C-alpha positions, 0 to 999 in steps of 0.5 A: 499500500501507498499513501501519498500526501502533500499535494495542494495548490501553490503559486509559481515560484512556490514549493511543496513537499511530497510523501509516500508512505508504503506498507506491505513489502520491504521498502528498503530493497527497492529503488523508488521513483516518482512519476506525474501524469499531467491532463491529457498527457501519459506518464512522465518520469520525474526522479528515482532513489536507489536503495542506499539513498546515495544515487538519484536521477532526475529529468532534465525539466527538474534538475536543480528544482526538486530533490528525492529522499527517503527514510528506510526507517519509516518506509517513506520516499519524499520529493521536495519541489522548488521553484515550481512552475505551472507545467509542474501541474500533474497527478504524482505518483510514487512507484516501486522499481522492478527493474531497468531498460537501459537507464529507464526505470520500470514500475510495478506499483504505483500509489494513488496519486496527489494532485499538485497545481501551480498557479497564480 
């Protein structure tokens, strides 16, 4: 089970911190990702963190603005989002990585999503 929270409406330039608390599997042995889906568009990978928390990757459109982190003791994934733009408006999902196709993560389980709306 995945419970995402922290979404909301924010003005451009603002910040939000998303959380995804998981249960039902051993969180510490899986890489985890954030994926987003804007209205009328397909899913878009945002960021992935490895099991150690030391290796992180980001899509170019969020580099320098978003930070992914995790707390294995709390089975929780985070996404700190700064300098938000209207184009960041989307439903944000946490997702478990089942493997990689090259450098692209494949995901097997997703949360229900938390809505982020950036608007003035």
